[in-house]
C-alpha positions in Angstrom: 0.0 0.0 0.0 2.8 2.4 0.8 4.4 1.8 -2.6 1.1 2.6 -4.3 0.7 5.8 -2.4 4.3 6.9 -3.2 3.7 6.1 -6.9 0.5 8.1 -7.0 2.1 11.0 -5.2 5.2 11.4 -7.2 5.5 9.2 -10.3 2.0 9.7 -11.7 2.2 13.5 -11.7 5.6 13.3 -13.4 4.3 11.0 -16.1 1.3 13.2 -16.7 3.5 16.3 -17.1 5.7 14.6 -19.7 2.8 13.1 -21.6 1.1 16.4 -21.8 4.0 18.3 -23.3 3.2 17.2 -26.9 6.8 16.3 -27.6 7.5 12.7 -28.6 7.3 9.9 -31.2 4.6 8.6 -33.4 4.3 4.8 -32.6 1.8 3.2 -35.0 -0.3 6.4 -35.0 -0.1 6.8 -31.2 1.8 9.8 -29.8 4.2 8.4 -27.2 7.1 9.9 -25.2 7.3 7.9 -22.0 7.0 4.3 -21.0 7.1 3.6 -17.3 7.1 0.6 -15.0 7.1 1.8 -11.4 10.1 4.1 -11.1 11.8 2.7 -14.3 11.2 5.0 -17.2 12.1 5.3 -20.8 11.7 8.6 -22.6 11.2 8.5 -26.4 11.9 11.5 -28.7 12.4 11.9 -32.5 15.4 14.2 -32.2 18.2 15.4 -29.8 16.4 18.7 -29.1 13.1 16.9 -28.4 14.9 14.6 -25.9 16.6 17.5 -24.2 13.2 19.1 -23.8 11.8 16.0 -22.1 14.8 15.8 -19.8 14.3 19.4 -18.9 10.7 18.7 -17.9 11.8 15.6 -16.0 14.4 17.5 -14.1 12.2 20.5 -13.4 9.4 18.3 -12.0 11.8 16.3 -9.8 13.2 19.6 -8.5 9.7 20.8 -7.5 9.0 17.5 -5.7 12.4 17.5 -4.1 13.3 14.1 -5.5 16.5 13.1 -7.3 17.2 11.2 -10.5 19.9 8.6 -10.5 22.0 10.0 -13.3 24.5 7.2 -12.8 21.9 4.7 -14.2 20.5 7.1 -16.8 21.8 6.8 -20.3 20.9 7.8 -23.8 20.6 5.6 -26.8 20.2 6.4 -30.5 18.1 3.8 -32.3 19.4 3.3 -35.7 16.8 3.3 -38.5 16.4 0.1 -40.6 17.2 2.1 -43.7 20.8 3.4 -43.5 20.1 6.2 -46.0 17.9 7.8 -43.4 20.7 8.2 -40.9 21.1 12.0 -40.2 24.1 11.9 -37.9 26.2 9.5 -35.9 27.4 11.8 -33.2 25.3 14.0 -30.9 26.3 16.3 -28.1 25.6 14.9 -24.6 22.1 15.4 -23.2 21.9 16.8 -19.7 19.7 16.0 -16.8 19.7 18.2 -13.7 23.0 19.7 -15.0 24.7 16.2 -15.3 25.8 15.0 -18.8 24.4 11.7 -19.8 26.5 9.3 -21.9 25.4 7.5 -25.0 25.5 3.7 -25.1 24.9 1.0 -27.7 23.1 -1.3 -25.4 21.4 -1.2 -22.0 19.8 -3.6 -19.7 16.2 -2.5 -18.9 13.9 -4.7 -16.7 16.2 -7.6 -17.4 16.0 -7.3 -21.1 19.1 -6.1 -23.1 18.1 -3.3 -25.5 20.4 -2.7 -28.4 20.6 0.4 -30.7 20.6 -1.9 -33.7 17.2 -3.3 -32.6 18.6 -6.9 -32.8 18.0 -9.5 -30.0 21.3 -11.4 -30.3 22.8 -9.9 -27.2 19.7 -10.7 -25.2 19.7 -14.3 -26.4 23.3 -14.6 -25.3 22.3 -13.3 -21.9 19.7 -16.0 -21.7 22.2 -18.6 -22.7 24.5 -17.5 -19.9 21.7 -17.6 -17.4 20.7 -21.0 -18.5 24.1 -22.4 -17.7 24.1 -20.7 -14.3 20.7 -22.1 -13.4 21.7 -25.6 -14.5 24.8 -25.6 -12.3 22.8 -24.3 -9.4 20.1 -26.9 -9.8 22.8 -29.7 -10.1 24.5 -28.5 -6.9 21.3 -28.6 -4.9 19.4 -31.5 -6.4 22.1 -33.8 -7.8 21.3 -36.6 -5.3 17.5 -36.3 -5.8 15.4 -38.6 -7.9 14.5 -38.0 -11.5 11.0 -37.0 -10.5 12.3 -34.3 -8.1 14.7 -33.0 -10.7 12.0 -32.9 -13.3 9.7 -30.8 -10.9 12.5 -28.4 -10.1 13.4 -28.2 -13.8 9.9 -27.2 -14.8 9.3 -24.8 -11.9 12.7 -23.0 -11.8 14.8 -23.9 -14.8 12.3 -23.1 -17.5 11.8 -19.4 -16.4 12.9 -17.9 -19.8 12.3 -14.2 -19.4 10.9 -12.2 -22.3 11.8 -14.7 -25.1 8.4 -14.0 -26.7 9.7 -10.5 -27.5 12.6 -11.8 -29.7 12.0 -10.8 -33.3 15.3 -9.8 -35.0 18.1 -12.3 -34.4 20.5 -14.4 -36.3 19.9 -18.1 -36.8 23.4 -18.9 -35.4 22.7 -17.4 -32.0 19.3 -19.0 -31.7 20.9 -22.4 -32.6 23.5 -21.9 -29.8 20.6 -21.3 -27.4 19.0 -24.6 -28.6 22.2 -26.4 -28.2 22.6 -25.0 -24.7 19.2 -26.2 -23.8 20.0 -29.7 -24.9 23.4 -29.8 -23.2 21.9 -28.6 -19.9 19.2 -31.2 -19.9 21.7 -34.0 -20.5 24.0 -32.7 -17.8 21.2 -32.3 -15.3 19.7 -35.7 -15.8 22.9 -37.6 -16.3 22.7 -38.5 -20.0 25.7 -38.8 -22.3 26.3 -36.5 -25.2 25.6 -39.3 -27.7 22.1 -40.0 -26.4 19.2 -39.1 -28.6 17.6 -35.8 -27.5 14.2 -36.7 -28.8 14.2 -39.9 -26.8 15.3 -38.0 -23.7 12.5 -35.5 -24.0 9.9 -38.2 -24.4 11.3 -40.2 -21.5 11.3 -37.2 -19.2 8.1 -35.7 -20.6 9.8 -32.4 -21.2 9.0 -29.8 -23.9 11.4 -29.4 -26.9 13.2 -26.1 -27.5 10.9 -25.3 -30.4 7.8 -26.0 -28.4 9.0 -23.6 -25.6 9.6 -20.8 -28.1 6.3 -21.4 -29.9 4.2 -21.6 -26.6 5.9 -18.4 -25.3 4.9 -16.5 -28.4 1.3 -17.9 -28.4 0.9 -17.0 -24.7 2.2 -13.5 -25.2 -0.1 -12.9 -28.2 -3.1 -14.2 -26.4 -2.5 -12.2 -23.2 -1.8 -8.8 -25.0 -5.4 -8.2 -26.1 -6.5 -8.7 -22.5 -4.3 -5.9 -21.2 -6.0 -2.7 -20.0 -2.9 -0.6 -20.8 -3.7 1.9 -23.5 -0.5 1.5 -25.4 -0.7 -2.3 -25.4 -4.4 -2.2 -26.6 -3.5 0.2 -29.4 -0.5 -1.9 -30.6 -2.6 -5.0 -30.5 -5.4 -3.4 -32.6 -2.8 -2.0 -35.0 -1.1 -5.4 -35.6 
C-alpha cells in the first residue's frame, strides 16, 4: 500500500507532465514519449532537441517535488533506422539531466532485457544462454542426489523461467541455434545422460518440452494475453497489428 501511495504522489504526476508536453514519437499512429514501469522510465523522442526538452521537464518536475534522478543509471541511446540512407548523424552532443551530462550507449539492460541500438536481439539471447548455464549448475549443486522425479519438478518450476523470449524478433539463426544447443546440453547434464544419447528420446522419457515448443508456446501465450491488457499502449498496438 505504501508503494502505491508513493507512486500516486510522485511518479503519476511526473508521467502526466511529460505526456502532456506534446513532444515525442509517433508509434503506429499513437503519440508516445514515455514508457514507465514503477520508477523505471524510458523517454522517447524523435530528435536530440526533443529529448533534451523531455529531460528538462523531468528535471524541473523532480526539483519541484524534491526528489533526485539517479544520473549514474540514466543513459541515452540512439536507435538506428532500418534504412541506412535515413541516418542523419552518428554523433550527438551529450544530453543533460539536472546539470549532469548523460553518456550514449549502444546497449542497455532494462527490466532484465538487453536493449540494443541496432534493434537486434542477439545480445539478449546470449544473456539467456549464460543464465541457463548458471541455473543448470545451481540446480545440479542442490538436487544432484535427488530422484529424476524431483529433478523434473525443479526443472519445470525453476529452470524453465525464460524471461521475455516471446519478444525476440530480429536475431541471427546462429545465435538461436546456440541457445537450442545450450538447452540440450543442460538437460543431458542435469539428468545424467551422455552427449551421444538421442535428444528426442530424452525429451519423451522425461516428458519435457522441446526447445521449439517452448519458443512457440511463449509467443502464443504472449499474443493471447496482450489483447486482455488494460494498458492503452498495449491495446493500441494489438489493434494495429
